[in-house]
N, C-alpha and C positions, 0 to 999 in steps of 0.2 A: 289353454295358453300356458307356456312354460317360460321361466326367466332363467337365462344362462349367462353367467359372467365368467368367461374363460381367461381374461386378462385384466389386470388391475392397473389403473392409472390414477393420476392426481386430480386436483380440482380445477375448475374453471369458473370462479365465482360470478363472472359476468353473465354466464348463460343460465337460463331458467332450469331448475332441476329436472323438469319434464323434457327439456330439449337436449340434454346432455347425451353424448354417445353412451352406449350401454356399458362401456368399460371405464368411463370417467366417474368420479365420485363427487358427492356434495361435501364430504369431509374426508380428508386424508391427513391424519395426525400421527406423527412419528413413524411414518411408513417408508420402507425402502422398496421402491418399485422399479429398480433398474433392470431387473430380469423379467418384468411382466407379471411376476407373482407378488403376493402380498407378504412382505417380511417386515419385521420390526427394525428400526434403527438401533444400533448398538449404543450403549450408554457412554457418557464421558468417562475418561480415566484421568485421575489426578496425577500431576507431575511434581516431582521434588524441585524446590522446597514447597511443602504443602502443609499449612497455608503459607502464603508469601510473607516473609518476616520483615515487612516494611510498613512503617506507620503512615497513616493518612490515606486519602483516596487515591486510587490508581486508575489509569486510563489506557496505558500502552505497555506492551510487552515485546521482547525480541529475544530470539535464541541465537547465541553466538555459535560459530563452528566448533568451539571448544565444548559445547553442550551446556554452558552456563546461561542462565536467564537474566535479562536486564528488565527493569520496570520503572515506569515514570508516572507521576501524578498528572501529567499533561497529555494531550493528544499530540504525539510526535510523529514525524515522517522520517523513516529510517531507510538508508541505502547502504548496501555493501560497497566498500571502496572498489574502484575500477581495477586497481592492481592489488588484489588481496594477497595476503600471506597467511602463514599458520597462526598469526596473532589475531585474525578476525577483525580487521579494521572496519569501522562503520562511520558514516556521517549522518547527522540528523538535525532537523529543524523543529522548532516548537517548544524548546526548553530554554527560555530567557534569551539566548542568542544561538546562532548556528554552532554546533559542536561536533567533535569527533572523538573516538576512543578506540582502543583495541582490547583484546582479551586480558592482556597483562595489566593494563591500567584499570579497566572496568572492574576487575575482580581482585584488586590489590588490597581491599579492606574487608570488613565483615559483610556477610551476604545481605544484610538489611540495608547496606549503603549502595548496592549495585545500581548504576555504574558509579564506582567509587571515585575515579578520576577521569576527567575529560579535558580536552583542549578545544580552543576556539577553532572553528572550521573557517579557514582564511586568515590572512595576515594583514595587519594595518600597514599603511604607508608611514615611513619615518616622518615625524612631524616637523622637523627642521632640517635645513641644508647643512652641509659640513662647513666648518671653518678652515680656510686654507692660508698657510703662511709659507713664504719662500725662505729657503735656507741655502746659503746665507741670504739675508734680507736684501743685500745689494751687491752687485758685482761691477766690474769695469763698465762704464757707460757705453763703451764701444762694443761690448759683448753682443753677439748675435742672438736674436730671439729664436729659440728653437721651435716653440709652438705656442699657440694661444689655445687654451683648453678650459674645461670646467669638469666638475665631478658630481656624481651621485652615488648613493650607496643603498643597499637592500638588506633586509633581514633574511636569514636562512635558519631553518629548524633542523633537528636531528633526523627528521623524516624526509629531508631533501626538499622541503617546500621553500619557495623564495617569494618575497613580497614585491609589490610594485616599488619603483625607486623613489627616493626622496626628491624634493625639488633640487634643481642644479645650483651649484655655486655660481657666483659671477664669473665672467671670463677672466682668465689669468694669463699674463704673458710670462713665459718661463724662458730665461736666457741660459746660454751655455754656462755650465758650472753651477747651476741652481737645481735644487730638488724641492718637491712640495711636501709639506708636513700637514696632514689632515687630522683635525680634532673635532669635537662636538658630536661624537657618536652617541646617540641616545637610544636606550632600550624602550620598547613600547610599554605603555602604562595600562593598556586594556587588559581586563581579566582574561585568563585562559590562554595567554600567549607566552611561549617559552622560546627564546632565541639562542641558538648555539653559536652563530658566527655572523659576520658581516661580509658582504662582497662590495668592492669598490670598483666603479666603472669610470673611465676617463674618455672624454670626447676626443675622438681622433678624426681630424678633418682630412679626408682624402681628396683625390682629384674630382670625383663626381658627387660625393656625399659625405656627410659627417655622421659617424656612428660612435656610440659609447661602447667601449670594449673593457673587458675585465682586466684589472691590474692585479697581479699576484701579490699576496702579502709578503711572501718570502720565496726563496728557492725551493722550499719544502712544501709549501701549501699555498693555495690560491685564496683561501678565506682567512679573515682576521678573527681570532677568537673574540667572543662577546665580552670577555673579561678585560680585554685590552682597550686602551683609550686613544692610541696614537698610531697613525698609519703614515709611513714615509714612502713616497713615490719617487724613485730615481731610475725608472725604466725609460730608456730611450724610445723614440717613436719607431725606430727600425726594429726594436725588439718587442713591440707591443703586438702580440698575436692572440690575445685572450678572446674568449667568447663574446659575441655581440650581445648587449643587454636584451634579454628575451621577455622581460616582465612589464613592459610599458602598458599601462591601463589594466594591469592585473588587479583590479579592485577586489577587496574582500566582500562577501555577501553582507548586505545590511542586516542589522541586528534583528529586525522584526520580519524577515522573510519567512515564508511557510511553504509547505507542500513539496518538499524536495523529492525529485524523482531522478533516476538514472536510466537513460534510454538504451544502454547497452552498446552504443557506438561511440563511446568516449564523451558523451554529453550528459551534463547534469543541468536540470532546470529547477527553478523555484519562483515564487511570486510574492508580491507585496502590493496590496490594494489592486490597482488596475495595471500594474507593471509586471512583466514576466522577464526573468533574468536567465541567461544561458552562460555556462562556463566557457572558458577558453578551451579549444579542442584538446581533449585528453589531459587537461589540467583542472581537476575537480574543484579546487578551492578558489580559483580565480574567476570572477564574474564581472567582466567589463561593463561598467554602468552605461557606457555610450552605446552598447549593443542591445539594451533593453527594449522590449516590445511594449506597446501600450494598447489597451482595449477599452471600449466605452463603459463597460460594467465591471464591478469588483469581481476578481477571480475567486472561485470557491475551491477548485481543485484541478490537478493536472493528471493526465494519463498519456499513454502512447501505444501505437501499433506500428510495426515495421520501422520506418524512419520518420514517422509523423507524430508530432506531439499534439495532443488534444487539450485545448484550454477551455475549461468549463467555468462559466460565470453565472452571475445572477440574471443574465439576459441571454444573449446568443452564445453559442459555442464557436470557437475558432480553431483552425488547424495551422500549425507551424511546420513547414516542409523545408528540407535541405540537408546538406551534409556538413556545412561549414557555417559558423555563426555569422560571418560577414555576408553570406549569400542567402540566408534564410528568407522565406516569404511567409506571410500570414494572411489567411483567408477566413472570412466569416461565413458560417452557415446561415442560410436564409430562414430556416425554421427557428422559432424562438422557444427552445426547451431549456429553461434554466436548470442549474444544478442546485438542489436544496440540501445536500449533505456531502461534505468533503469526504467523510468516511465511507460513503457508499461507492466511491470511485474505485473500479477494479479493472486491471488489464487482463484480457482473456485472448485466446487464439483468434477469436472472431473480431476483436476490437475492444474499445473502452466502454464499460458499462457504468451507468450512474443513475441516481434517483432524481427524477424531475417532478414537478407538481402533478403530472399526469400519468406517471408510470415509470418503469425501468426503460432507459434509453440505451441503444447500442450505436456507437459511432465507429465505423471500420472502413476497410477499403471500398465497400459498396455504398458508402454514405451513411445516413442516419435512419434508424428505424426504431419504432416503439415496440419493445419486446412483449410488453404485457397488454397491448391494446385489445387482444381477444380474451384476456383473463380477468381484467378489472375495469369497471367503469371509473371515471375520474373521481366520483364521490366515494366509491369503495376504496380506491387507492389512497385518497387523502385521509380517510378515516384511520388508516394504518399509522399515521404520523411519519411519513417518509423522511422528514427532516432529522429524525433520530436514527436513520438506517446506518448500520455498520456492515459492509459487504465483504465477501471473500469469494475467490474463484477456486474451486476444488473439484477434480474429477468430472469435468464437463458440466458442473452445476454452479449456479450463483447462490451461495448460502448467505443469508443475512439475518441479523438480529436487530432489535430496536433498543438503543442504549438505555440501560437501567431497568430493563424488563426481561421477562422470561420467554415470551413468544418469539418465534422466528419463521422464516419462509425459505423454501428451497425451490428455485426455478431451474427446471431441467431443459437444457437447450434442445435435446433430441426430441423429447416428448411434448415440449411446449405446454407444460402444465405446472401446477404448484402443489407442493407438499408442505403442510404446516408443521412446525416444531414446537413442542412444549417442554421446557426445562423447569417445571414448576418448582418454586422454592429457590431458584438460582437466577440472579440477574446478570446479564452480560454487559460488560463495559468495554471490551476490546478483543483483540486477537492477533494471531500471527500465522501466516502460512510458511512453513519451513520447506524449502525446495530440496534439501538434502534427503530428508526422510519422507517427503511428499505427504505431509500431514498438516492439518489445521488444528491450531491450539486456541482455545478461548480463555479470556480473562473473565472469570465469574466471581460472584459474591453471594454468599449466604450469611454466615456469621463472620466470615473473613474472606479476603481475596484469595483466589486460587487460580492456577494455570491447569486447564483440563484439556486433554486430547479428544478432539471430535471423533466419535465412534471408535474410541480406543479401548473400551472395556470388553470383557468377554460376556458381560451381562447385557440385557436388552432393555429398551424402553417399551412401554406398552402402547400398541397402536390402536387407532380408531379409524375405521374405513366405512363410510356410509354410501350406499349405492345411489344412483339416480332415482328419480320418480318414474317407475314403470307404469304408464297409463294404459288402461284397458278400455275398449270402446263400450263394454258392458260390464256390470258387476260380476266378479268372479271370486271364487274361494281358493286361496293358496293354503292347502292343507298339509304340505310336506316340503321338506328341504334336505339338501345334502351338501356337506362341505368336504371337498377333497383337499386334504392337507396333512400336516404332521402334528395335529393336535393330539393330546394324550391326557391321562389323569394328572400328570405332573405339569403339563402345559396345555390347558384347555383353551377353547375359543368360545366367547359368549356371542350368541346369535340373537339379535333383536329384530323383531318384525314391526313395521309401521304400516298402518292402513289409514288412508286419507289423512296422513300427517300425525296420527296418534299412535303411541306405543301400545301394541296389542298382545305381544308375546316376547318373552325373554327366556332363553335356556342356555345351559352350559353344555358344550359339545366336546367330547373327549376321544372320538374316533371318527372314521369317515363313512359310517353307515347312515342310510337315510333315517330321518326322524320326522315325527309328526308335529304339526303346529296346532295351536288351539282351534277347536272345531267351530263351525257355524259362523265363520266370518266371511262376509262378502263385501267387495268394494272395487273401485276402479283404480285407485292410486296405491301401488305397493312399493315399499322400500325395505331394505334390510341394512343392518349395521353389524360389523364384526369388531370385536375387541379382544385383544390378547397379545401373545408373543410368539405363537407357533406359525410357521409358514403355511399359507393357504394358496392352493393352485387353482381352484375353481369352486364356484357356488352355483347351485341350482335350486329353484323354487318351482313348485307345480301344484295343481289341485290335489294330486294323489301320488302314491308311491310309484304306480305304473308309469305315470307321465314323467316322473323323474328319470326313470330308466331309459325311456325312449325319446325324451325331449319333445313331446308333442304338446 
């Protein structure tokens, strides 16, 4: 009997070692198996600044388009602005209240303060209506009433954001010869809000409807500077042609929302408790509270595929479908696969992946499936502590680590198997996938926090690959072996032989010549283990050198 392993694949812990395919392994640690050969994963590569010069614990990182890194002590959810510019504007939740920043603001101070400056994501409603006085206060009692109207005003930022309107003033009868003087403009008191100007809208009653239209501040500008305190309206009805108020119900996101995502079709979503909020179409900062969805269980995380948003909860998952917030529908999955880790949620070409109590789940165009049902039993999966899982999608693989520890797992979509990762001495606390350079960066900690590029180094990690249990119907002697690969004196491969579960031989191999194993060993259960950094193409074991040559 000869043992031949011409292709190397990952592990399937659920399956008994004896029943594995000959190409699968019992252990596959730090292995790169994408080409079918056994290669080592490349080591991490530290990124500047190294270490991160920010005090305290860190949990989140993000790379701006400018190349600068931002870091937070909290788990934050970060989205690039829908209409980005060279300043790398981003929005994020999870840091006290929803915030936004750009490269100029975020990097305006010392590197240990990044992001140095931020703004609130969303604008508050002016908290009091305007005060209106007629000038002159009285006119001839026979003067005709030109209009009955009321006023609202909004905040405007230098980024072009506009708030929902204030409450309206009471109705005012304006007679010929009178104008309206508006006062009581109040700046917001919420942290993180900077207002550049005010816009004033006047109710204009037409034949069929009443609309609030923008009243220009002067002939030169439509907006009143925030430093001013008085607005005089002397525009006749016939000359009122300003924009109709667009910001009705443009509520700001509530302070404690979480899980911000951007679906790519002008929609941003976030959640709070059992409520899911969606922004006004193509208005990222406006989240009408009256359009919120409610689900029976607390929301844990959000993901999306195509134009479908996946709501992952402590109970059932739900799907939100549609292209317009006012016409969205929400449907519940009949399967109860709760999400146990918000940080495990990843968007992939196949759909949304997340950690449930039973394994990795995929929700996509074809419904829901358990990706790891053939890889782990429920007990094996739960022993991994999936509630600590931090997941990333990179190069057709789901790469995940367990927060505050050094082990990780790689699930390969094509091969449907697992490779384990060991970053001994380094704890993983977060990460970031950068789409511009198609790279995964990890937030690690040894003696300090660092940003390290996944497989970014020219040096390698040492792999361990252990074969299946090759069972023989009668006791046999495996007296020789051969490793076809690139091992050398500088990069050897250690070959370990196991008989009936016990280590019986260990040798260092530096070439691809056949070599003999310890003599006089017979048994039914044979296994081997490879350790090193050199590429291995094939392994053969046989009773003797001749059988190695001919595979008999």
